[in-house]
ZANUVEX-133037 format. One record per residue (C-alpha): x, z, y. Coordinates in pm, whole numbers, plus 32768, in hexadecimal, padded with zeros to 4 digits. Each point is the difference from the previous one (the first is absolute). Layout:
BEGIN
X | Z | Y
X | Z | Y
...
//
This chain:
BEGIN
X | Z | Y
A7A8 | 43CF | B347
8050 | 812B | 80DE
7EEC | 80EB | 8079
8015 | 7F99 | 816F
800D | 7E86 | 7FBE
7ED8 | 7F3E | 8083
7F5D | 7F10 | 7F0B
7F89 | 7F0E | 810D
8151 | 7FF9 | 80AC
802F | 7ED5 | 80ED
8130 | 7F68 | 80A7
7FE1 | 7F3D | 8145
810D | 7F20 | 8093
8014 | 7FFB | 817D
80CA | 7EED | 80AC
8066 | 8007 | 8170
7FC6 | 7E86 | 8029
7F75 | 7F07 | 7F08
806F | 7ED4 | 80D0
8161 | 8000 | 808E
80FD | 7F08 | 8084
8150 | 7FD3 | 7F55
80F1 | 810C | 8075
7EF5 | 8107 | 8046
7FE8 | 8141 | 7F37
7EEB | 8077 | 7F18
7FB4 | 816D | 7FA8
7F38 | 8057 | 7EC9
7F83 | 8151 | 7F89
7F6C | 8064 | 7EB2
7EE6 | 80FA | 8045
7F6C | 80EC | 7EF9
7F7D | 8163 | 7FD3
80D4 | 8067 | 7ED9
80CC | 8144 | 8020
8169 | 7FB4 | 8062
8090 | 80CB | 7EE0
7F57 | 7F11 | 7F07
80A0 | 7EC3 | 8091
8119 | 7F6A | 7F30
803E | 7EB9 | 80BA
7F6B | 7EDE | 80C2
8021 | 7E90 | 7FA6
7FCD | 7EF1 | 8104
7F9A | 7EAB | 7F7F
7FE4 | 7EA7 | 8099
7F28 | 7F08 | 7F3F
7FFA | 80F8 | 7EDA
817F | 8005 | 7FEF
80B1 | 814C | 804B
80DB | 7FE9 | 8135
8058 | 8172 | 802D
7FD9 | 8146 | 7F42
804E | 814D | 80A2
7F80 | 8154 | 8068
7F6F | 7FA3 | 8151
7E9D | 7F97 | 8051
807F | 7F18 | 8115
808D | 7E9F | 7FE3
80A5 | 7F52 | 8127
8069 | 7E94 | 802D
80E2 | 7FF5 | 8130
8019 | 7E87 | 803C
7EFE | 7F2E | 7F4D
8048 | 7EA3 | 7F7D
7F15 | 7F05 | 7F60
8055 | 8088 | 7EA4
7F58 | 814C | 805E
7EA3 | 7F66 | 800B
7F16 | 805F | 7EE4
7F19 | 8108 | 7F70
808C | 8162 | 800A
7F94 | 812D | 7F33
8089 | 815C | 7FD2
7FF4 | 80CC | 7EC0
8016 | 817B | 7FEB
809F | 8086 | 7EC1
7F9A | 816B | 7FD2
7FC6 | 8111 | 7F01
7E8E | 7FAA | 8021
803B | 7E92 | 7FA2
805A | 7EB8 | 80A6
7F23 | 7F7C | 8118
801C | 7EB4 | 80BB
7F70 | 7F9F | 8151
7F37 | 7EC9 | 8043
80C9 | 7ED4 | 807F
8045 | 7FC7 | 8171
806E | 7EAB | 8080
812D | 7FCE | 80E3
801D | 7EAE | 80AC
8144 | 7F93 | 80A6
7FF5 | 7EEE | 8107
8133 | 7F4D | 807E
8089 | 807D | 8148
7F73 | 7F4C | 812D
8101 | 7F41 | 80C7
801B | 8056 | 816E
80A3 | 7EAE | 8047
7F28 | 7F04 | 80B6
7F54 | 7F0A | 7F1B
805A | 7E90 | 801B
7EB7 | 7F97 | 7F64
7EE0 | 7F89 | 80DB
80E8 | 7FD5 | 812A
8072 | 7EC1 | 80A5
8175 | 7FAF | 8016
80BC | 7ECF | 8079
814F | 7FA5 | 7F69
80DC | 7F07 | 80B7
8128 | 7F4B | 7F64
80EB | 7F1D | 80BC
8038 | 7F23 | 7ECF
7F06 | 7FD9 | 7EEC
80FC | 7FE2 | 7EE3
80BC | 8143 | 8050
7F0E | 80E2 | 7F48
800F | 7F23 | 7EC9
817A | 7FE2 | 8019
802B | 817A | 8010
7F27 | 802F | 7ECD
80C1 | 7EF2 | 7F44
8148 | 808A | 8085
7FAE | 8158 | 7F70
7FB1 | 7F5F | 7EB3
8148 | 7F43 | 800A
80BE | 8140 | 804F
7F57 | 80B1 | 7EDC
8053 | 7EDC | 7F18
816C | 8000 | 8074
801C | 8179 | 7FC9
7F66 | 7FE3 | 7EA4
80E1 | 7EDB | 7FA8
813A | 80B2 | 8077
7F9D | 813A | 7F43
7FCB | 7F38 | 7EC0
814F | 7F50 | 802E
80B2 | 814C | 803C
7F5F | 808F | 7EC7
8071 | 7ED5 | 7F2E
8163 | 801B | 808A
800F | 8176 | 7FBB
7F81 | 7FCD | 7E9E
80FB | 7EE5 | 7FC6
8122 | 80D4 | 807E
7F99 | 8128 | 7F2C
7FEA | 7F1F | 7ECB
815A | 7F70 | 804B
8093 | 815F | 8025
7F5B | 806E | 7EBB
8081 | 7ECD | 7F47
8160 | 803F | 8086
7FF4 | 816B | 7F8E
7F81 | 7F96 | 7EA9
811A | 7EFE | 7FE6
8106 | 8109 | 8055
7F6B | 80F1 | 7F01
7FF7 | 7EF2 | 7EF3
816E | 7FA9 | 8044
805F | 816F | 7FE6
7F45 | 801D | 7EB7
80AA | 7EC6 | 7F79
8157 | 8088 | 8065
7FB2 | 814C | 7F56
7F90 | 7F47 | 7EC4
8143 | 7F36 | 7FF9
80D1 | 813A | 802B
7F41 | 80A9 | 7EE9
8037 | 7ED2 | 7F1C
8176 | 7FFF | 804D
8015 | 8171 | 7FAD
7F45 | 7FC8 | 7EBB
80ED | 7EE4 | 7FA4
812B | 80DB | 8054
7F7D | 810F | 7F1C
7FD0 | 7F02 | 7EE9
8168 | 7F8B | 802E
807E | 8162 | 7FDE
800C | 804F | 816E
80F6 | 7EE5 | 8046
7FC0 | 7F02 | 810B
7FAD | 7EA7 | 7F76
8133 | 7F2F | 7FAB
801E | 7EB7 | 80B0
8011 | 7ED4 | 7F1D
8112 | 7EFF | 802A
7FB0 | 7E9A | 801C
809B | 7F28 | 7EEB
//
């Protein structure tokens, strides 16, 4: 331990707001009395998991989301040792809607025909079923056509291979006959 290191060194985490709405910012600072020249780095942790390590004693979350809620601590890594602050809680609440609430208010809905609302709901279901059915049919047709094309290509390749085999056999027979073409046999 260095001469000017304090044995009862303490780190304190200061947070601008412990309770924020989603989208708001949060500023945190890691306060201590250790000489600056002894500081190696700072580690910022959320729920005991490191989220940032660097050389600044400030941590800033520009736009908070629900995943930012938790217990935050900061650790100072120095020539005098490693020191961690006590935890500070950050709570994130969902953003309040400025739209008027429909709850606890009275509304009257008028329909000229009672079955229209049901028909529209069923009609949407029918449209979805028709779209799904057509998509499935198109997929089956595409797969069938691709299989037919593949089978045709395989048939052409097999025919080419058979032709090449026959040519190779004819050449081999010609070589066995001394390079002469086969002699036709006369019928008796």
